[in-house]
N, C-alpha and C positions, 0 to 999 in steps of 0.2 A: 303615591298613596299606598299602592299595593306593596311596595318594598317596606314601608314603615309598619304596616299591619303584620307582614310576615316576620319582621324583626321582633315585634312585640310578642307574637306567638312563640317564637323560638326562645326569647328571653324568659318567658314564663315557664317553658319546658325545662330550661337549664336550671332556673332558680328552684323549680320544684324537685329537681333531682339532687340538690345539695343537702347533705346531712347536717351541715353547719355553715356559718358564714366563712367565706374564703380566707378571712384574716386569721382564723383559728388554725390550730394544728390539725384538727379533725376536718380536713377538707376532702372533697371528692377525689377519687382516683381518675385522672384525666388520660384518655387515650387519643392518639393522633393517627389518623388513617390517610394514607397518601396513595392515590390511584395511579395507574399507568397512563401513558399518553405520549410516548416518545419525547420529542423536544418540548412538548407542552408541559411535561413534568418539571421543567425548570421553574415554572410558576410556583411550585411548592416552596422554593427558597424564599420568595417574597412573602408567603404566608408565615413562614418561620420567623422572618424579620419582625413582623407585626406582633406575633405571639411573644417574642422576646421583649419588644418595647412595652407591651401591656403586662409583662411579668406573669405570663401564664405558664406554669410548670407542666411539663409533659412527663407522665409516669410510665407510659408504654407507647410504643410506636409500631405500626404495621404498614406494609407497603407492597405494591405489585409493580413489576417492570421498572420504569424510571422512578416511580414512587418508592421502590425498594432501595434504590441507590441513594436517593436523598434521605430517606428515613433511616437506612443503615448507617450512613455517615453521621447523621444527627445522633443516633443511638450510641456512637463511639465517643460523643462529647464534642464533636466539631460544632463550632458556633455558626449562626446564620451569616455573619459577616465574612467568616472564612470561606463558607460555601459560596457566597456571592462572588467573592474574588476568584475562587477556583473556576466556576462556570464561565466567568467573564474573560478569563485569560487562557483557557484551554484552546488548542488548535483542533477544533472539532472535525474539520475535514480530514486532517491527518489521523486523528484518533479512531475514526471509523473507516480507515483504509489500512488494511493489513499489509499492503505492499511495503517492504522495507525501503528506507531511503537508499537511492541508488549509490550515493557517494560512500556509504558504509559497506556496500556489498564487497565480497572478495572480487579480485580482478577477474577470476574465471567466471563467476556468476554475472558480472557485468557484460561479458562477451556473449552471454545467452540472448541479450536483447539487441544485438547488432542486426540480426535478421528480423524482419517484421512478422510478428505472430499476433493472433487474436489474444485478447486479454482474458483467456480462459484456459486453465490447465486441466487436462483430463488424465485419467490413469488407465493403465492396461493391467487388469487383474485376471485371475483364473476364470472369473465369471463374465469377463468381457470388459467393455469400456465403462469406467466408473467416474463419477463427478463428485466434487465436494458437497457436503450436506448443507452448506449455506454459503452465501456470497461473502460473508465476513466470519473469520474464525474467532475474532475478538482478542487477538494477541495483544495489541496495544491497550485496549480497554481493560483486559484482565490484569495486566501489569499495573495499570494506574490504580485499580481498585485494591489490589493487594498492597501496594506501597502506601495508600491512604489509610489502610487498616492494620498496619504493622503493630500498632499499639495494642491490638487484640490478641497478640500471640499468647497462647496458653488458655484462652477463653474458649472452651468447647461448647458450652451451653449459652444460647443467646439470652437466657434469663440472667446471666452473670455479666452482661454488658452494663455500662453505666445507666443505660435506659433499656429495659427488657424489649426485645424486638422479635418480630416474625415477618417473613415474606412468603409469597405464594408463587409457585411454579406449576407447570402442567407436565405430567408424564406423557410424552407424545406417543408412547407405545400403547398405553391403556386409556388415555384421555382423562385420567383422574387428576383431581387436585392434590398437590403435594405442599404441605405447610412446612417450611424449613425453619427449624428451631435450634439446630446445633451443627457443629462442624466448622468449616471455613466460612467466615462472614463474606469475604470477597467472592467466593465461588457461589454462595447462595444468591447474592445480588446479581451476579453475572447470569446465573440460571434463570432468575425471575424475569430478566429483560431480554431473553433470547428469542426475538421475533422469528417465527418459523420461516425458513426460506431466505432470511436475511442473515441471521447469526446462526452458527452451527450449534446444535444441541449440546448441553453439558452433561456428560455421563456422571451418574451417581449410583454406584452399585449396579443393580440390574436395570435401573431407570435411565431414560434419556429425557432431560428436562428442557422445556422451552418456556416461553413467555406465560406467566400466570394469568395475564388478562383474558385468556381464552376461557378460563373457568371462574375466576373471581378477580375482577379488576379493582374492586373497592373492598378490601378485606376488613370490613367492620366487625364481622363475626369473630375474627381472631382477636381484635381488640377487646371485645366483651369477654372472650375466653381468658384473656390475661387479667381480668378483674376490673376493667375500666367501668366507672360509674357514668362518666360523661364522655361521649365519643365525638371528637371534632373530625369530620371527614372532608377531605379536599378532593373534588372530582374534576379532573382536567380532560376527561374523555368525552364528556357530553357536549353537545352543541347542536344547533339547528342544522339539519342536513339539507343541502341544496339539491333538489331533484335534477337540476341541469347536469350534475356530475354523472348521472346515470347514462348520459349520451355517449360516454367514452368507455372503452374496455377497462382502463385503469380505475375509473370511477365505480364501475360495477364490482370489480374485484375488491376495491377498498370497502365498499358497502357490505359485501358478503362477510368480510372480516369484522366490521364494526357492529353488525347486528347482534351477534351473540354477546359481544362485550356490553352493548347498551342494555341487553336483557339482564345480564347478571348484575350490572350496576344498579338497575332499577329495583332488583330484589334486595340489594344490600342497603339501599338508602334508608329504609325504615329503622334499621338498627343504629343509625347515627342520631346524635342529639342535635348537632349543628352541621350543616352541609354548606361548604363554600364551593362555588363553581366559577373560577376565574374565566373571564371572557377571552378565550384564545382560539376559537374556532376559525377565525379569519387568517390565522398564521399557519403555514404549512407544517404538518406534523414532524417533518425532518429538518426544520429550519433552526438548527442548533446555533447558527451564526447570529440569531436574533435573541441570544440569551438575556441580554440586559432588558429588552422589551418584555420578554416573558416573565422575568422576575418582577418587573413593575406591574404587570397584569395581576400576578398573584398578590402582590402587596395591596393593590387597589381593591381586590375582592375582600381581603381581610379587613381593610379599613371600613368598607361598607357595613360590616357586621361588628365593628369595634365595640359598640355598646353591649352587644350580647357577649362577646368574648371577655370584656372587662369584668363581667360578673365572676369570672374564674381566676382573676388576678389575685396575687398574694402580696403582702407588704414587701417593700424593697429589701429589707434585711433578710427576710425568709427566702426571697428569690435569689439573692446573692449567695446564700448558703447552698441553695439547690444547685446553682451553676458550678460552684466550686466543687461540690460533691461529684457532679457529673463529669467534670473535666479532670478531676484528680484521682480517679480510681484506677487508671491504667498506667503501667510503668513506661519507662523510657525505652528507646530502641536498644535491643540487646547486642551482646558480643556473640559472634558465631563460634561455637565450640567445635563443630565438625560439619563436613559437607558430604552429601550423598547425591549420586546422579541416577536417574531412571530414564532409560532411552531404549525401548524395545526395538530390536532390529538394527540398532546402530551401536557399534562398540563404544562403551562409556568413556574410553580413553579419548575419543574424538571430542566428546562433550567437555571432559575435564580439561583438555588442552586449551580450550577457549575461555576458561575462567580466570579472571584476575582477582575475584573475591577470594580471600584467604581465611582459613580457620585461625582463631585467636585474635581477630580484629573486630572492632564494632562494624555492624552491617552498614555499608555505604550504599544507599539506594541508587545513586547515580552510576556507581561502578557496576552494581548488579544489573541495572537496566542495560548497560552496554554489553555485559556478559550474555544476557538472554538474547539480545539482538544478534550477537555474533553466532550463537547457536541456531537461532531461527533463520538466519541468512544462509545457512547451509542448504536450504531449499527442500529438505526432506521431512520437516516437522510441521504438523498442523498448528500446534501451539507449544510454546515453551514457557512453563510457569514455575513459580517457586512457592515453597511452603516453609514456614519456620515453625518448628514444633519443639515442645519441651519433652525431654526424655531423661528422667532421673536428675532433674535440675539443670540439665545441659540444653543449650539451644542448638538444634540440628537444622541446617539449611538443606532442603531437598530440592534439587533441580529436576523437574518432571518434564521431559521432552516427549510429547506424544506424536508418534509418526503419523503422516497423512494416511488416512484410511484408503485413499485411492492410489497410493504409491507402493513401493519406491520406483516403479517404472511408469514414466509419464509420456503422454502424447500431446504434442502441440502442433497446430496447423496455422498457416498464415499465407499471406500473399503480398505481392508487390506489383505496382502498375505505374507506368509512366507513358504519357502521350502528349503530343503537341498537335496543333491544328494544321501542320504541314503533312500529316499522315504518318509520322514516325511514332512507333509505339513499342513498348516491351511489356511482357507479362510474366509473372512468376507465381506459381502455386507450389507451396512447400508443406511438407509434413516431417516432423522430427520425433523419433522415438528415443527417449533418454532413460536408460536404466542406471540407477544410482545405487550406491552402497553394495557393490558386488563383493567386497571383502572387508576385512576389519579396518583397513585404512581408507575406505571410501572410494574404491575404484569406480569408474563410470564408463559406460559404453553409449555413444551417441551416434545415431544413424539418421541422415537427412536425405530426403528425396525431393528433387525440385523438377517441376514440369513448366513448360512455357518456352519463352524465347531462348533461354539458355538452360536446357535440361541437364541434369547431373545427379550424381549420388556422392555423398561424403560420409565416411565412417571413421570415428575416432575412438580409440581406447586410451583412457587417461588414468594414470596410476599415481596417487600421492605416495610419497616415500616416507612420510612421517604422519603422525596423527593430526597435526595442525595443518598439513598440506603446504608447508613452506617449500619443500623440494618435490619435484614430480618428474615423471617420464611419460611420454605419450607416443602413440603411433597413429598415422593417418593413411587412409586410402580413399582416393577420389576418382571419379569419372565425370568428365564434363564435355559438352559440345557447345562451342561459342562462336559467335560471329566476330570478325576482327577486320580492321582496315589493312590494306596492303599498300605500303608506301615505299618510294625510292627517294634519293636526294632531290629529284626533280619535282616531287609532289605525289599526290594520291594516285595510285594505279587502279585500285578497285577494292573489292571486299571478298573475304574468304571465310571458310569454316574450318575451325580447328577442333579436332577430337583428341582428347588427352586422358590417359590413364596414368595416375601418379601416386606414389607412396612416399612416406617420410617417417622418420623417427627423430625424436628430439628429447631433450631434458632441460630442466630449468629451475628457476628460483622465483617464488612469489614474494614480492616486496610489500608486505602488509596488505592493505586493501587497495593500494593505489597503483601498483606496478607489477611488471613481470619481465624477467630475462629468460630467453631460451635460445639454445643453439641446437643444430641438427643437420641431417643430411637427407637428400631427396633423390628420387629416381623416377623418371617418367618416360612414357613412350606413346606415340600417337601419329596422326596424319594431319596434313594441311591441304585443304582442297579449295582452289580458287573458284569463286562463283560468278562474280561480275567484274571484269577487268578491262582496262584499256589496251592491253597487250596480252598475247598468249603466255600463259604460265602453266607449268607442270605441277602435278600433285607432289607433296613433300612427305617424306618419312621423317618423323620427329623423334629425337632421342635427347632427353634432358636429364642431366645428373649434376649434383653439386652439393655444396654445403651452404648453410645460411645462419644468420644471427639476427635476433629480434629483441628490441627493448620497447616496452610500452608503458605509458603513464595514463591513468584514467581516474580523474576526480570529478568528472562532469556530473552535474545533478540530474540531467535529463538529456538523452540523445536527440530527441525530437525538437524540443524548444528549451534549450539550456538557458539558465540564469547565472550560474557561476560554476567555476571549476575549469579543469584543463583535460583535454584529450590529445595525446601526442604519441607518435610512434616512429621508430627508425628500423628499417629492415635492409639488410645487405645480403644479396644472393651472389654466389660465385659458382659459375657453371664450369665443370672440369672435364676435359676429354679423358683424363686418366680414370675417371669414374664412369665413363660411357657416354658423355655428352657429345653432341654434334660439333661443338666448338668451345672456345674459351672466351667467356664474356661475363660481365658483371652488371648488376642492377642495384641501384640505391634509391630507396624511397623514404622521404622525410615528410611527415604530415602532422598538422597540429591545429587545434581549435582552443581558444581561450574565451570564456564567457565572463562578462562583467555586468553586474546588476546596475541599473540606472534608475533607482526608485523601486517602489513596491511591485509594479506591473511591467516595467520596461527593462530590457537588457540588450547589450550589444555583444555580438560574437565575432571575434577576429580569427580568420581562418587562412591558412597558407600551406604551401607544399613545394617541394623540390624533388624532382625525379631525374635520375641521371644514369647513363650507362658507363660512366667513368672511363671514357676513351675507347671502349670496345664497340663492336658493331654486331649486335644481336640480330636474329632474324625478325621479320615483320611482326610476328605474333607476340613478341616480347617488347615492342615499342610502347611509348606512352602517348596518351591523348587526354584532352581536357574537357571536351564538350559533352557535358551531361547536366542534369538539373542542378547539382550542387556546385558545379564549376563551369562558369561561363554558359549559363543556360540559354542565352539568346543566340549563341553562335551555331552555325550550321553543323549538323552531324557529319557533313562531308569534309570536315577539317582533317588535314593529314596527321598521321601519327609520326613520332620522331624519337630521337635518341635522348632528348632532354626536354623537360617541361617544367614550368614554374607558374605558380598562380598565387594570388592573394585576394581576400575578400573581407568586406565589412558588412555584417548583417545586423539589422536592428529589429527587435521583436517587441511587440506591445500586446499584453493580454487584455482583451476587451470584454471577455465574459467567462464565467465558470460553467462547467457542465456537471450534472449529477455524478457522484463517485463511480457508479457502475456503468455509466454511459461514456464517460471520458473525464478529462481534467480541465480543458480550457479551449477558448477560441482566441486566435491571434491574428494580428495584421503585422506586416513587416515590409522592409525594403532592403535591397542589397546593392552594393557597388563592388565590382570585381575587375580584375585585370590579370592577364596571363599570356603566355606564349609557349608554343611548341617549336623546338628546333629540329629540323629533319635530320641533320647531322650534328654531332657534338662539336665539330670543328667550326661550325657557324658561331659567330660571337655577336654581341651587341643586343640591346633591348629595343631597337628601333621598330621591331615588329610586334610590340606588345599590343594586345587587343583589349580594350575596355568593354565592359558590359554592365548593365544594371537592370533593376526591375522592382516590382512590388508584388506582394502575394498576400493571400489570406490562408490561414491554416487552422486545423482543429486536431487536438489530441484526443483520439477516440479509442474505443475498445477494439476497433478494426485496425488501429495503428494510426500514425500521423497522416493526415490528408492535406494536401496543398493544392492551390490553384493560383496561377499568377501570370504576369506579363513581363517579358524581358526584351530589352533592346540593346544592341551592341554594335560592334565594328562593322563598317560598310553598310549601315542601315538595316542590318538584320534584326528582325523582330520575331518573337515567339510567344504564343499563348500555350500554356501547358497545365496539365493536372498530374498529380503525383501521389502515390500511396507507398509509404515505406520510410525507412530511416535515412536521414540526409547525411549524417556524420560518420 
């Protein structure tokens, strides 16, 4: 009863505001106002569907936050059905995650995640340690918005769009409202929805713009300023607040943010003629995966007021002419006449070398997307955006690569931990200082300090020899203290400590994003100290020198829980007395993993390796062993080392749950079957000593790194319960 009375009152208000019947040319000017509300804003699409069905023309549109995105796209002429398809097919989880796809990273950048680091990048600046201004820079979202609004190239004033448009942002410096009415439509929408602390602010002259919901979440006043006689406002931000949420820190923080929004919405409502409030409060505000349901909620709210809205409808012929006018005012995608690059602090030739887009050709959005990805994947830019502008009738494509404000010297920290219930444990705490863009070709200096069971220091100077980084030279210096097994042909003798200082120089070739070749020479010196042995042994002086060759392939989508791709490497080391080595011997290591998806949530990873001394007899500290978490986890750590080792494994992974983007990615269960053998001397032949093992585990991909806990059982009845933090492959 209350709903019908309210509908009658609103209908009377609307009819009273009409200057003439809607069927005539002299109809009221209709404004549409769309509020912010994160994922709840997808309900606006459902409202637009009903307005379209009822043949209600929209003459001006305003929006804030997600309402600015829906409203801005509608203002370009995009139809409600196109919008519904778009929001239903987007990969929202990927769109709101700026991390590049690992498979597309350069081979060198892929090596950065071999060690386990926190999913937090800090910078070291003159003022001290600096952090990003938001959890998400909006790289992927920004590209999507610009590609969807390419048809607005040359439109500088939002009054000149097919439907005049305004959106609201907040200047985070002054706290003042900023009404955006000109410039780049995509950048205006991106600024309006930049939730503070989640998305990085958008610079605009001297201003830093964030979400407009802080000052005006329902911009009805702007619709009136554009001359709207009747204002249809859609508010997805309101809803009954549950006091139970105040019992948690997150609930209190959320309420502190929502209170000023609720206040400015209540102040704006009287300026609207019709207010629609889709019932979306029971859906989490970041539940973009429920897009279809949210669109349906908006549609239902509009249908509840269909009688009121129908008073604004126009005849079918008039509405068809309106839609043709709206969709037909913008030109087709243009030919690129010239390209300019902007990249402060980075030689523009590095940026230009990564572009496949060429002047004189029609703009291909897919090619441009890959171009921007390649530039962004360099790791030194906060955002890489494009602008297409008109200059004397020519279309100029501007690639604007904005460096990270907390770079180009970065600090990362991480850890690794492995323990079983037999009392064996290893711990690693590490920090890496990574200075990038040291010269015009992008030289890098990386220094890593590791504390724990195997303490050490590693310093690398890496110099690309061309602007694309296809050829390179590098130098390494490392110091490490490690525990190792001491073995003889008769078996395990004990355990010792090796301290080694080693340097190397090498050069190589990068094979696209998937591989690398390198050759070089090394020189090392150190000591070997027996700790616990079955027979007396003397300390050793160690001199290691030789040459090496390495080839690697890496197309794996994820090191922790892979679904597809390959990770493989081959390394040959030749120790040469002529270069100062204690003896003449070789080491060959072949390793590989291939992941195959088995459905949407399940994958199998096939892993294997062969390690061989090629008929030589190196000292104990260069022998091979297999017993660790990733290879025969159930076997005792007292397994002997040997001159040859081989192993194979089949691992099955199943994703059982997702985690919030900034907490992690997913939770997995899995099982593994493994087999392997170590040969004390290469002269030993046969596979009769192969040891099988298997187990089950649960794992989580978190911001701390991959975490595993599992049970293994193997040869001789050996069993093991273990926990593990770090990369397995």
